C-alpha positions in Angstrom: -64.0 21.5 -12.3 -62.3 24.1 -14.5 -60.2 23.8 -17.5 -57.4 26.4 -17.3 -54.7 27.1 -19.8 -51.3 27.9 -18.5 -49.0 30.2 -20.6 -46.4 31.4 -18.1 -44.2 29.8 -15.4 -45.3 32.8 -13.3 -48.7 31.3 -13.1 -49.1 29.9 -9.6 -51.0 26.9 -11.0 -47.9 25.9 -13.1 -45.8 25.4 -10.0 -48.6 23.0 -8.7 -48.7 21.4 -12.2 -44.9 20.9 -12.0 -44.8 19.4 -8.7 -47.6 17.0 -9.7 -45.5 15.9 -12.7 -42.4 15.2 -10.4 -44.6 13.1 -8.3 -46.1 11.0 -11.2 -43.3 10.7 -13.8 -39.7 9.4 -13.8 -37.2 12.1 -13.6 -36.0 11.8 -17.2 -39.5 12.6 -18.3 -39.7 15.9 -16.6 -38.4 19.1 -18.1 -36.7 21.4 -15.6 -38.8 24.2 -14.3 -37.3 27.1 -15.9 -37.0 25.3 -19.3 -40.6 25.5 -19.5 -40.7 29.2 -20.1 -40.5 29.1 -23.8 -43.0 26.1 -24.2 -45.8 27.7 -22.3 -45.2 31.0 -24.3 -45.4 29.0 -27.7 -48.9 29.4 -29.0 -48.9 25.9 -30.5 -48.2 24.1 -27.4 -51.5 23.8 -25.2 -51.0 23.3 -21.7 -54.3 23.0 -19.5 -54.8 21.9 -15.8 -57.9 20.6 -14.5 -58.5 22.8 -11.1 -60.8 21.8 -8.3 -61.4 24.3 -5.6 -58.1 26.1 -6.4 -55.9 22.8 -6.6 -54.5 21.4 -9.7 -55.7 17.8 -9.8 -54.7 17.0 -13.4 -53.1 18.2 -16.5 -52.6 17.6 -20.1 -50.3 19.1 -22.7 -50.9 18.7 -26.4 -50.4 20.2 -29.8 -52.1 20.4 -33.2 -50.0 20.5 -36.4 -51.9 22.3 -39.1 -49.6 20.9 -41.9 -50.0 17.3 -41.0 -53.6 17.7 -39.7 -52.7 15.5 -36.6 -52.3 16.3 -32.9 -49.9 15.0 -30.3 -50.8 14.3 -26.7 -47.5 14.9 -24.7 -48.8 13.8 -21.5 -51.9 13.5 -19.4 -51.8 13.5 -15.5 -54.6 12.2 -13.3 -53.6 13.5 -9.6 -56.4 11.8 -7.8 -58.7 8.8 -8.4 -62.5 8.8 -8.2 -63.0 12.3 -9.5 -63.6 11.8 -13.2 -60.6 13.6 -14.0 -59.4 11.5 -17.1 -62.7 11.7 -19.1 -62.8 15.6 -18.0 -59.4 16.1 -19.6 -60.0 13.9 -22.6 -63.3 15.5 -23.6 -62.1 19.1 -23.1 -59.0 18.2 -25.2 -61.0 16.7 -27.9 -63.3 19.7 -28.1 -60.2 22.0 -28.5 -58.6 19.8 -31.2 -61.7 19.5 -33.1 -62.1 23.1 -33.1 -58.5 23.8 -34.0 -58.8 21.5 -37.0 -62.0 23.1 -38.1 -60.5 26.4 -38.2 -57.9 24.8 -40.4 -60.8 23.9 -42.9 -60.1 20.2 -42.0 -61.5 17.3 -40.0 -58.8 15.9 -37.5 -57.0 12.9 -38.9 -55.8 11.5 -35.5 -53.5 12.0 -32.7 -50.0 10.5 -31.7 -49.2 9.5 -28.0 -46.5 7.9 -26.4 -47.9 5.2 -24.0 -45.8 3.3 -21.3 -45.5 -0.6 -22.0 -46.5 -1.9 -18.6 -44.3 -5.1 -19.2 -41.3 -2.9 -19.2 -42.2 0.0 -16.7 -44.2 -1.6 -14.1 -41.6 -0.8 -11.5 -42.5 3.0 -11.7 -44.8 4.1 -8.9 -46.6 7.1 -11.0 -47.3 8.8 -7.7 -49.1 5.7 -6.3 -52.2 6.9 -8.4 -53.9 4.0 -9.8 -55.3 5.5 -12.8 -51.7 6.3 -13.8 -50.7 2.8 -13.5 -49.4 1.8 -16.9 -51.8 -1.3 -17.0 -54.8 0.7 -16.4 -53.8 3.5 -18.8 -53.1 1.0 -21.5 -56.5 -0.4 -21.1 -58.3 2.8 -21.1 -56.4 4.1 -24.2 -57.2 0.9 -26.0 -60.9 1.4 -25.2 -60.6 5.0 -26.6 -59.2 3.7 -29.9 -55.6 4.1 -29.7 -53.4 1.6 -31.6 -49.7 0.7 -31.4 -47.6 1.8 -34.5 -45.8 -1.3 -35.5 -42.1 -0.5 -34.8 -39.6 -0.7 -32.2 -39.7 2.7 -30.3 -37.2 4.9 -28.5 -37.0 8.5 -28.0 -34.5 11.0 -26.9 -34.3 11.8 -23.1 -35.9 15.3 -22.3 -32.6 15.8 -20.2 -31.1 16.5 -23.6 -28.2 14.2 -22.5 -28.2 12.2 -25.8 -29.6 9.2 -23.7 -32.3 6.9 -25.3 -35.5 6.4 -23.3 -37.3 3.0 -23.8 -40.3 1.2 -22.3 -42.9 3.2 -24.4 -44.8 2.6 -27.6 -45.5 5.3 -30.0 -49.4 4.9 -30.6 -52.0 6.7 -32.8 -55.8 7.3 -32.3 -57.2 7.4 -35.9 -60.5 9.5 -36.2 -61.5 7.1 -38.9 -62.0 3.5 -37.2 -61.1 1.9 -40.6 -57.5 3.3 -40.5 -55.1 0.4 -39.9 -51.9 1.9 -41.2 -50.2 5.2 -41.6 -47.8 6.5 -44.2 -44.4 6.0 -42.9 -43.4 9.5 -44.1 -45.9 11.0 -41.7 -44.4 9.2 -38.7 -41.0 10.2 -39.7 -42.0 13.9 -40.3 -43.8 14.0 -37.1 -41.0 12.5 -35.0 -38.3 15.0 -36.7 -40.6 18.0 -35.9 -41.5 16.9 -32.4 -38.1 16.2 -31.3 -36.3 19.1 -33.1 -36.0 20.9 -29.8 -33.6 18.1 -28.6 -30.3 18.4 -30.5 -28.6 15.5 -28.7 -30.3 12.6 -30.4 -29.1 9.1 -29.4 -27.9 6.9 -32.2 -30.6 4.4 -31.6 -33.2 7.2 -32.3 -31.3 8.2 -35.4 -31.2 4.5 -36.7 -35.0 4.0 -36.0 -35.7 7.0 -38.1 -33.7 5.8 -40.8 -35.2 2.4 -40.8 -38.9 4.0 -41.0 -37.6 6.2 -43.8 -37.1 2.9 -45.9 -40.9 2.0 -45.5 -43.9 3.3 -47.4 -46.4 2.5 -44.5 -46.5 1.1 -41.0 -49.2 -1.1 -39.4 -51.4 0.1 -36.7 -51.9 -2.8 -34.1 -54.2 -3.4 -31.3 -52.4 -3.5 -28.0 
């Protein structure tokens, strides 16, 4: 299996990846094809696919923020069960992030991720691929060490229509197992940076950030 980076919508592998995203994710979670041009060309956004015999069987997008010394996993897609795609992507991504942090003269502090709450989104099909099932994914990520950041989370729709998307938790994977809370300012700064590309923020998102700004720390909770 190959770990291939995609940097252009002209790459034939990107067409396969986008079709896979449309199969797996709800429509409001998938950016329209042409709107991927700038993100793919952004050196700070890292999009990789798992390729088996010319076929895209998985994908992941993530980024490393040098000033925060944290990463964000935008998504992970497992296109087929029983191929070890999940561990392959997770290991390759970790290797890349550790190297990026090292180049920044630091040890990676941790990684954010949005994780579906299975009790709210179990009606989604996720392409019928069992490893993408919210119950399965949440269990796997818990074993990896991810913890839920203790606040009610919403995010702006990637359709940029000002709608709020619910049914997810914002989580964090601390590299130090003893980390049980985060500075609220880190969460706020991260969210503002991450969603700066979406000018149409729902009021519920704005209110959520304002509430976080009133706090000094936020707890990390087990799932």
